[in-house]
C-alpha positions in Angstrom: 100.2 104.3 104.5 99.9 101.5 102.1 96.4 100.2 101.2 95.1 97.2 99.2 91.6 98.3 98.0 89.7 95.6 96.2 86.2 94.4 95.1 86.2 90.6 94.9 82.8 89.0 95.3 84.0 85.5 94.4 87.6 85.8 95.4 89.4 85.8 92.1 90.3 89.5 92.2 91.5 89.2 95.8 93.8 86.3 94.8 95.6 88.5 92.3 95.6 91.5 94.7 97.2 89.5 97.5 100.0 88.3 95.2 100.8 91.9 94.3 100.3 93.3 97.7 102.7 91.0 99.5 105.4 91.7 97.0 105.3 95.5 97.4 107.3 97.0 100.2 105.8 97.3 103.7 102.6 96.1 105.5 99.3 97.1 104.0 95.8 97.8 105.2 93.1 95.9 103.3 89.9 97.7 102.3 87.1 95.3 101.0 84.7 97.2 98.8 82.2 94.4 98.9 81.3 96.2 102.1 80.2 99.8 102.3 82.8 102.2 103.5 83.0 105.6 105.2 84.4 108.6 103.4 88.2 108.4 103.4 90.7 111.1 102.6 94.2 109.9 101.8 97.6 111.7 102.0 99.9 112.5 99.1 102.5 110.0 100.4 100.0 107.1 100.6 100.1 104.2 98.1 97.0 102.3 97.0 96.8 99.1 95.1 93.2 99.2 93.6 91.9 96.0 92.3 88.6 95.6 90.4 87.0 92.8 88.3 85.9 93.5 84.7 82.2 93.0 84.2 81.3 93.2 80.5 84.4 95.3 80.0 83.5 97.9 82.7 84.1 98.6 86.4 81.1 97.2 88.4 78.7 99.9 89.4 78.7 99.0 93.1 82.5 99.1 93.0 82.5 102.6 91.5 80.0 103.9 94.1 82.3 103.0 96.9 85.5 104.1 95.3 83.9 107.5 94.9 83.9 107.9 98.7 87.7 108.1 98.6 89.5 111.4 98.2 92.9 110.5 96.6 94.4 113.8 97.5 97.6 113.1 95.5 98.0 109.5 96.7 99.7 107.1 94.2 97.5 104.4 92.7 98.4 101.0 91.1 95.4 99.9 89.0 94.7 96.2 88.8 91.8 95.0 86.6 91.1 91.2 86.7 89.3 89.7 83.7 87.8 86.3 83.2 89.8 85.2 80.2 87.9 87.2 77.5 89.1 90.8 77.6 89.0 93.8 79.9 87.9 96.3 77.2 87.5 99.7 78.9 87.7 98.6 82.5 91.2 100.0 83.1 90.6 103.3 81.3 87.4 103.8 83.1 89.1 103.1 86.4 91.9 105.5 85.5 89.5 108.3 84.6 87.6 107.8 87.9 90.7 107.7 90.1 92.3 110.7 88.5 89.0 112.6 89.0 89.2 111.6 92.6 92.7 113.1 92.9 94.9 110.0 92.6 98.1 109.8 90.6 98.0 106.6 88.6 101.5 105.2 88.3 101.1 101.7 86.8 98.4 99.2 85.8 97.7 95.6 85.1 95.1 93.5 83.4 95.3 90.1 85.0 93.5 86.8 84.6 91.5 84.8 87.1 88.8 82.1 86.8 85.6 83.4 85.3 83.0 84.1 88.0 79.9 83.4 85.9 81.3 80.6 83.8 83.9 78.9 86.1 85.0 76.4 83.5 87.2 79.1 82.0 90.7 80.1 83.3 90.5 77.4 85.9 93.4 77.6 88.4 94.3 81.2 87.4 96.3 82.9 88.8 98.7 80.0 88.7 102.3 79.6 89.6 103.5 81.2 86.4 101.2 84.2 87.0 102.5 84.5 90.6 106.1 84.6 89.4 105.2 87.2 86.7 103.2 89.4 89.1 106.0 89.2 91.8 108.5 90.4 89.3 106.2 93.3 88.1 105.6 94.3 91.7 109.3 94.8 92.1 109.4 96.9 89.0 106.6 99.0 90.3 108.4 99.5 93.6 111.5 100.6 91.7 109.4 103.2 89.8 108.0 104.5 93.0 111.5 105.0 94.4 112.4 107.3 91.5 109.1 109.3 92.1 108.8 110.4 88.5 105.4 109.6 86.9 104.4 110.4 83.4 100.8 110.1 82.2 99.8 106.4 82.2 98.8 105.2 78.7 96.4 102.3 78.8 94.6 100.1 76.2 90.9 101.1 76.0 88.7 104.1 75.5 88.6 107.2 77.7 85.3 109.1 78.4 83.1 107.0 76.1 83.2 103.4 77.3 81.9 100.1 76.0 78.2 99.9 76.8 77.3 97.2 79.3 73.7 97.3 80.6 74.3 94.4 82.9 73.6 90.7 82.6 69.9 90.1 81.8 69.6 87.0 84.0 70.1 87.2 87.8 70.6 84.4 90.4 67.5 83.5 92.4 66.8 81.0 95.1 64.9 77.8 94.5 63.0 75.3 96.7 66.2 74.1 98.3 66.7 77.4 100.0 66.8 77.0 103.8 66.5 80.8 104.5 69.8 80.9 106.3 70.3 84.5 105.1 74.0 84.0 104.2 73.5 85.3 100.7 71.6 88.4 101.9 74.2 89.2 104.6 77.0 89.1 102.1 75.5 90.6 98.9 77.7 93.6 97.9 74.7 95.3 96.2 72.2 94.6 98.9 70.0 93.0 96.3 68.7 90.0 98.3 65.7 90.3 100.7 66.9 89.4 104.2 63.4 88.2 105.2 62.9 86.2 102.0 66.3 85.4 100.5 64.8 83.6 97.6 63.9 87.0 96.2 66.4 89.1 94.3 65.9 92.8 93.5 66.6 92.7 89.7 67.4 96.4 89.6 70.1 96.1 92.2 71.7 92.8 91.4 75.0 93.1 89.5 75.3 89.3 88.9 78.6 89.1 90.8 77.8 85.5 91.7 78.8 85.8 95.3 75.5 84.4 96.5 75.9 81.4 94.3 79.4 80.6 95.6 78.4 81.1 99.3 75.1 79.2 99.3 75.6 76.1 101.6 72.9 74.0 99.8 73.4 75.3 96.2 70.0 76.8 96.2 71.0 79.9 94.2 71.8 79.5 90.5 71.6 81.3 87.1 69.1 80.0 84.6 70.7 76.9 83.1 69.4 77.6 79.6 71.0 81.1 79.7 74.3 79.8 80.9 74.4 77.1 78.2 73.6 79.6 75.5 76.2 82.1 76.7 78.9 79.4 76.9 78.1 78.3 73.4 78.2 81.9 72.2 81.3 83.1 74.0 83.2 79.8 74.4 85.7 80.5 71.7 86.5 84.0 73.2 86.8 82.6 76.7 88.9 79.6 75.9 92.6 79.2 75.7 95.4 80.6 77.8 95.1 84.4 78.0 98.0 86.6 79.1 98.4 89.2 81.9 99.1 92.7 80.4 101.4 95.0 82.4 101.6 98.8 82.0 104.5 100.5 83.7 
């Protein structure tokens, strides 16, 4: 069986995952980790493309909780970390450590670029046509490696065991007076952080600032604090700007 397992609250990670998935051999079963999943035990001959966004250089906590419900049982894993044009820091190495502890065999990895979820003015249009061509070519190289069935320890950029500290974004999206209480944000929140009876209220302890509620709101009633966004863009603009590359680990 071939699976594409992804966590993509605003769609950027899924765009990259879909390019890779359709260029690997065979039909695949998608598993969306924005929704809770039942425990799953794989087989040694299964292949999983596992795609995660990088939040502050780490794997999102909600993403990790759901991944840990999967028993790799010797299945092969392709790791895909999608970053918003700054850097992925320890996201790939953390993902590798978690997957190996779950029994996966990690065979290759990518750090790929998509539009920033919190500051959407950066990496606009990524993945673009050039990205798609590069990812298609790399998918074919991965497939060739899988045919040989010889896998050495995957060496990735980043730290193992001790990861970059990321306590989470201090500001969370909340609803304003324009909220029509349609409940769309609460129904689709991956972290179950929005009150279904009063969707203007966000549980600050659960929210991972994935920005899904902001993208989905039909009346644009949910936003981050504008002062915070402006300050962060000024602080990080130089790091987020320019054309960043995809990094491929075979």
